[in-house]
C-alpha positions as CSV (number, residue, x, y, z in Angstrom):
1,M,205.4,195.5,-5.3
2,S,206.9,199.0,-5.1
3,I,210.6,199.9,-4.9
4,Y,209.6,202.3,-2.1
5,E,208.5,199.4,0.1
6,L,212.0,197.9,0.1
7,H,213.4,200.7,2.3
8,D,211.3,200.5,5.4
9,D,213.9,202.1,7.7
10,P,214.6,205.8,8.1
11,K,218.2,205.6,7.1
12,E,219.5,208.5,4.9
13,V,221.2,205.9,2.6
14,S,219.8,202.4,2.3
15,A,220.8,199.6,0.0
16,K,218.7,196.4,-0.5
17,P,219.4,193.5,-2.8
18,L,216.7,193.4,-5.4
19,F,217.7,190.7,-7.9
20,K,220.6,188.3,-8.2
21,T,221.8,186.3,-11.2
22,T,224.7,184.0,-11.8
23,E,226.7,186.8,-13.3
24,G,225.7,189.9,-11.4
25,N,223.0,191.6,-9.3
26,V,220.7,194.6,-9.0
27,T,220.6,196.6,-5.8
28,A,217.8,199.1,-4.9
29,L,219.3,202.3,-3.4
30,Q,217.5,205.0,-1.5
31,I,219.4,208.3,-0.9
32,L,217.5,211.0,1.0
33,E,217.8,214.7,0.3
34,N,221.2,216.1,1.5
35,A,222.4,212.5,2.3
36,L,225.7,211.2,1.0
37,L,226.6,207.8,-0.3
38,K,230.3,208.0,0.8
39,E,233.3,207.7,-1.5
40,H,233.9,204.1,-2.7
41,I,235.0,202.1,-5.8
42,T,233.6,199.2,-7.7
43,K,235.8,196.4,-9.1
44,V,233.5,195.8,-12.1
45,P,231.6,198.1,-14.5
46,A,228.3,199.2,-13.1
47,L,225.1,201.1,-14.2
48,L,223.3,203.5,-11.9
49,I,219.7,204.4,-12.9
50,C,217.7,207.0,-11.2
51,V,214.1,205.9,-10.8
52,A,212.7,208.8,-8.8
53,G,214.1,212.0,-7.3
54,Q,217.4,213.6,-8.1
55,V,221.0,212.9,-7.1
56,L,224.5,214.3,-8.0
57,F,227.0,211.6,-9.1
58,E,230.7,212.7,-8.8
59,N,234.0,210.9,-9.2
60,E,237.7,211.4,-8.6
61,N,238.3,212.3,-12.2
62,G,236.2,215.5,-11.8
63,L,233.0,214.1,-13.4
64,Q,229.8,215.6,-12.1
65,K,226.5,214.4,-13.4
66,S,223.0,215.3,-12.1
67,L,220.6,212.3,-12.4
68,A,216.9,212.7,-12.4
69,A,214.1,210.1,-12.9
70,G,215.0,208.2,-16.1
71,D,218.7,209.2,-16.2
72,Y,221.5,206.8,-15.9
73,I,225.3,206.7,-15.8
74,H,228.0,204.1,-16.5
75,I,230.3,203.7,-13.5
76,E,233.9,202.9,-14.3
77,P,235.7,200.2,-12.3
78,M,238.5,201.2,-9.9
79,V,237.5,205.0,-9.9
80,K,236.4,206.5,-6.6
81,H,232.9,208.0,-6.7
82,W,230.1,209.2,-4.4
83,V,226.5,210.2,-4.7
84,K,224.6,213.0,-3.0
85,G,220.9,213.2,-2.7
86,V,219.5,216.5,-4.1
87,Q,215.9,215.2,-3.5
88,D,214.7,212.0,-1.8
89,S,215.7,209.5,-4.5
90,Q,215.3,205.8,-5.5
91,L,217.9,204.3,-7.7
92,L,218.9,200.9,-9.2
93,L,222.5,199.8,-9.3
94,I,223.3,197.0,-11.8
95,K,226.6,195.2,-11.8
């Protein structure tokens, strides 16, 4: 299996459940170049891992972090954040 096969539709931003446990889950995200995963919050701590491509993660506290393949960032709960595609990208969200 390939993470690329999960996103078979042409949406600019796509989220597909990848793995669920009794305590959390993993979501595969696809964000295409110049697409925006709109501002939102998480109620629990999360980990965003860039598998391929490049994105820009930003939050309401002024944090800006470029993520390329192999990079990750811890996402704080209850802090608004958003993600912009710099290149076509594949990510994993763990929470």
